[in-house]
Each structure stands twice: as structure tokens, then as C-alpha cells.
C-alpha positions in Angstrom: 0.1 0.0 -0.1 1.4 3.5 -1.0 1.0 6.5 1.3 -0.6 9.7 0.0 2.7 11.3 -0.6 3.9 8.5 -2.9 0.4 8.6 -4.7 0.7 12.3 -5.3 4.3 11.9 -6.6 3.0 9.1 -9.1 0.3 11.4 -10.1 2.5 14.2 -11.0 4.5 11.9 -13.1 1.3 11.1 -15.4 1.7 14.6 -16.9 3.9 13.1 -19.5 1.2 11.0 -21.0 0.2 13.1 -24.1 -3.3 14.1 -24.6 -5.5 12.1 -27.3 -5.0 13.7 -31.0 -8.0 15.4 -32.4 -9.9 13.5 -35.2 -9.4 15.4 -38.5 -12.3 15.0 -40.9 -11.2 13.2 -44.3 -13.1 12.1 -47.4 -13.0 8.4 -46.0 -14.4 9.5 -42.8 -17.3 11.6 -44.5 -18.2 8.6 -46.6 -18.2 6.2 -43.8 -15.3 3.9 -44.9 -12.6 4.7 -42.5 -11.9 1.4 -41.4 -12.7 -0.9 -44.2 -9.7 -3.2 -45.0 -10.7 -4.1 -48.5 -10.9 -0.5 -49.3 -7.5 0.0 -47.7 -6.0 -2.8 -49.6 -7.7 -1.7 -53.0 -5.9 1.9 -52.3 -2.5 0.3 -51.7 -2.9 -2.0 -54.9 -3.5 1.1 -56.8 -0.3 3.0 -55.4 1.9 0.0 -55.5 1.1 -0.5 -59.2 3.9 1.3 -60.9 2.1 1.9 -64.3 -1.2 3.3 -62.6 -2.6 6.8 -63.6 -1.2 8.4 -60.4 2.2 8.6 -62.2 4.0 8.2 -58.9 5.9 5.2 -60.3 7.8 3.2 -57.9 7.6 5.5 -54.9 5.5 3.1 -52.9 7.7 -0.1 -53.4 10.9 1.8 -52.9 9.7 3.3 -49.6 8.5 -0.2 -48.5 12.0 -1.5 -49.3 13.8 1.2 -47.3 11.6 0.3 -44.3 12.4 -3.3 -44.6 16.0 -2.7 -45.2 15.8 -4.5 -48.7 16.5 -2.1 -51.3 15.9 -3.3 -55.0 14.1 -6.4 -53.8 11.5 -6.0 -56.3 11.6 -4.6 -59.8 9.1 -5.1 -62.8 6.7 -6.8 -60.5 3.1 -7.5 -60.6 0.5 -6.7 -58.1 -2.2 -9.0 -57.0 -5.3 -8.5 -54.8 -7.2 -11.4 -52.9 -4.6 -14.0 -54.4 -6.2 -17.2 -53.7 -3.8 -19.8 -52.2 -4.0 -23.2 -50.5 -7.1 -24.2 -48.6 -9.1 -21.5 -50.4 -7.3 -18.7 -48.3 -6.6 -15.2 -49.8 -3.7 -13.0 -49.7 -4.7 -9.3 -49.3 -1.8 -8.1 -51.5 0.9 -10.0 -53.4 3.8 -8.3 -55.0 6.0 -10.7 -57.2 8.3 -10.9 -60.1 8.1 -14.6 -61.8 11.5 -14.0 -63.3 13.5 -13.1 -60.4 11.3 -15.3 -58.1 11.0 -12.7 -55.3 7.8 -11.7 -53.6 6.3 -9.7 -51.0 3.2 -10.8 -49.2 1.4 -8.0 -47.5 -1.4 -8.6 -45.0 -3.4 -5.7 -44.1 -4.8 -5.1 -40.6 -7.0 -2.4 -39.7 -9.4 -3.2 -36.7 -8.9 -6.9 -36.6 -6.6 -9.2 -34.8 -3.9 -11.2 -36.5 -5.3 -14.8 -36.9 -3.9 -15.4 -40.4 -1.9 -18.6 -41.3 1.2 -16.8 -42.6 2.9 -20.2 -42.9 0.3 -21.3 -45.2 0.7 -18.2 -47.4 4.3 -18.2 -47.7 4.4 -22.0 -48.5 1.8 -21.2 -51.2 3.9 -18.6 -52.7 6.8 -20.8 -52.7 5.1 -23.5 -54.7 3.8 -20.8 -57.2 7.4 -19.3 -57.8 9.3 -22.6 -57.5 12.5 -23.4 -56.1 15.1 -20.7 -55.3 12.4 -18.1 -54.6 12.7 -15.6 -52.0 9.3 -14.4 -50.2 9.0 -11.6 -47.5 5.9 -11.5 -45.4 4.8 -8.1 -44.1 2.0 -7.5 -41.7 0.8 -3.9 -42.1 -1.3 -2.7 -39.2 -2.2 0.3 -36.8 0.3 -1.1 -34.3 3.1 -3.7 -34.4 2.5 -7.3 -34.2 4.9 -9.7 -32.4 5.7 -12.1 -35.4 8.6 -13.8 -33.7 6.4 -15.4 -31.2 3.3 -16.0 -33.5 2.8 -19.5 -34.0 1.4 -19.2 -37.5 4.5 -17.5 -38.7 6.8 -20.2 -37.1 8.0 -21.5 -40.3 9.1 -18.2 -41.8 12.7 -17.1 -41.1 13.0 -14.2 -38.7 14.6 -12.1 -41.4 11.8 -12.6 -43.9 8.9 -11.5 -41.8 8.2 -7.9 -40.9 5.6 -6.0 -38.8 5.2 -2.3 -39.7 2.5 0.4 -39.2 0.5 2.0 -42.0 1.5 5.3 -40.6 5.3 4.1 -40.8 4.9 3.3 -44.6 3.0 6.4 -45.4 5.5 8.5 -43.5 8.4 7.2 -45.6 6.4 7.5 -48.7 6.0 11.4 -47.9 9.7 11.4 -47.0 10.5 10.3 -50.5 7.9 12.0 -52.5 9.5 15.3 -53.7 11.2 14.0 -57.0 7.9 12.1 -57.9 5.6 15.2 -57.6 6.5 16.8 -61.0 5.0 13.8 -62.9 2.2 13.0 -60.5 -1.6 13.7 -61.0 -3.0 16.3 -58.6 -6.2 14.4 -57.9 -4.4 11.3 -56.8 -2.1 13.2 -54.6 -5.3 14.5 -53.1 -6.4 10.9 -52.6 -3.0 10.1 -51.2 -3.4 12.9 -48.6 -7.0 11.9 -47.7 -5.9 8.2 -47.1 -2.7 9.5 -44.9 -5.2 11.5 -42.9 -7.6 8.8 -42.3 -4.6 6.5 -41.3 -3.4 9.3 -38.8 -7.1 9.4 -37.4 -7.3 5.7 -37.1 -3.7 5.3 -35.5 -4.4 8.0 -32.9 -7.7 6.5 -31.8 -5.9 4.8 -28.9 -2.5 6.2 -28.2 0.1 3.4 -27.7 1.6 5.3 -24.7 -1.7 5.0 -22.8 -1.9 1.3 -23.7 1.6 0.9 -22.3 0.5 2.9 -19.3 -2.3 0.6 -18.4 -0.5 -2.5 -19.1 2.6 -1.5 -17.0 3.0 -3.6 -13.7 1.9 -1.7 -10.6 -0.2 1.0 -12.4 -3.5 -0.7 -12.0 -2.8 -1.1 -8.4 -2.0 2.6 -7.9 -5.1 3.5 -9.8 -7.1 1.2 -7.5 -5.6 2.9 -4.3 -6.3 6.5 -5.7 -9.9 5.4 -6.4 -10.1 4.1 -2.7 -8.8 7.4 -1.3 -11.3 9.4 -3.6 -14.2 7.4 -2.5 -13.2 7.5 1.1 -13.1 11.3 0.7 -16.3 11.6 -0.9 -18.2 9.6 1.6 -16.6 11.7 4.4 -17.9 14.8 2.7 -21.4 13.3 2.1 -21.4 12.4 5.8 -20.7 16.1 6.7 -23.2 17.4 4.3 -25.9 15.0 5.7 -25.2 16.3 9.3 -24.6 20.0 8.8 -27.2 22.7 9.1 -28.3 24.5 6.1 -26.1 27.7 6.9 -23.1 25.5 7.1 -23.7 23.7 3.9 -22.8 26.8 1.7 -19.5 27.1 3.2 -18.6 23.5 2.8 -19.7 23.1 -0.6 -17.9 26.4 -1.8 -14.7 25.1 -0.1 -14.9 21.7 -1.7 -15.7 23.0 -5.1 -12.5 24.8 -5.0 -10.5 21.7 -3.9 -11.9 18.7 -5.3 -12.0 17.9 -9.0 -11.8 14.3 -10.1 -10.9 15.2 -13.5 -7.8 17.1 -12.4 -7.0 14.4 -10.1 -7.0 11.6 -12.7 
């Protein structure tokens, strides 16, 4: 059990937790498709395809490769959506070159937990590309996934499985975009900006630092102790108010209105 001085010291340290980010309206928000995984995957397919009308060429694949530390892994590649593999499962996005036998599997996650058989995906692509192929698996989510300890990715070599966030990918895209802008189509830059805005909104719904705070050992106990102290104080005040004359109530309520504010305490 912590004493009140220790609890106050701990509370003072909570000021470092950032406030939630403000939701910024976007086209995807207005049209009600903020969290639709299929739409996100369709947008990624469009921008990964080098020959599409956005004229951003290889911006997305080069940015992804930089994040993975696998520069020039894919050239002259094809992009496939909902690629059917063994057991009638589907890969969200498959980038591959049949000549070099290199491929990147992208599993897109928005608001769903990871329960996909990544081993099956990899083995299916191995069979498709043949002996000597190199297959990288990327889980793209709002937060990172522990793929090293994920049993449905146990057959994938550690150096060939990656967990990155949507925001990390788009941040890298914007970091690299300058030389591509002169040829880019303005309307698709608008689409990219709206998509990025939506990603930021979704990523900031629950701040990772807040999740870390509640999962950190000892914090739940401290919160319970603070709530117990607060409840004790409020019970004490309620008892005083019930026993006091009306003339005294105004004095007490005025004093406590200045001192007790649960929102400030928490």
C-alpha cells in the first residue's frame, strides 16, 4: 500500500502522457469507410502498381523496401489483390516477379486481430514461384505485431517477416515523394493525402503510450488505491453534508468546489 505522498508523486508523473489527438475530418471519414480493410487494400494496390495513372511510379515499393532494409528487392513486379492460395485462403496483397522469383506478401490489418496462417501463405507462394524463390511477409497494421512469437508464422525465417504500421509506410512515402511530384497527377495526390489523414485518425484513436501505461506492472494497483482514497473522501464529505445545518452547507460546498475535481486528479 502506498501512502498519499507517494501517490501524489506518482500522479504528478502522469503529466508526461500525451493528450489524445484530435480527429481530423477526411473524405474516407465523411463517406463512412474509415476502417474498411478491403478499401485500404484497394488503395494500396493502386499506389503500388507502378504503371497506374497516379504517375508516382515506384514511390511506394521503394519506400517499403527502405523500411524493410531490402532495397531493390522487387523490380518489374506484378500486383495481385485477394490472391487465392492453398485451402482457399486469400492473400490481401501479393507483389511478385516471376523471373527473379522474389515476392512480398502484405497482410493488411485495420481493426482486426492477427489470426492469419502466414506459414500457409508463404508455402503457397513458394509453390507458385518455384525453387530458389525469396518470399518476404509483411503485416501492415495500426500497431506492431510480435511475429517472432506468432505460431502461425513459425516457419518463416526471422529475417523474412516484418511488422510495420500503416503510418510508418506513409511517413516514408512522404519522406521520398518530392522528386515524384513533378509527374504526379494532382487528383491522386489529393487521394493520397486523404488516405494518410484517415490513417493518422485511426492510428491515434488509442495512443500506444496510454495502452503501455495501463499494461505496465503496478499502475492498475495505484489507480485502485487512488480510487479508494477518492471514495473515502467523498463518503466523508457526504457524511458532513448530511449532518450539517443549511447555513453550514454553503461554506462547505464552496470550499470543496475549489479543492475537489476528479478530472484534475485523474
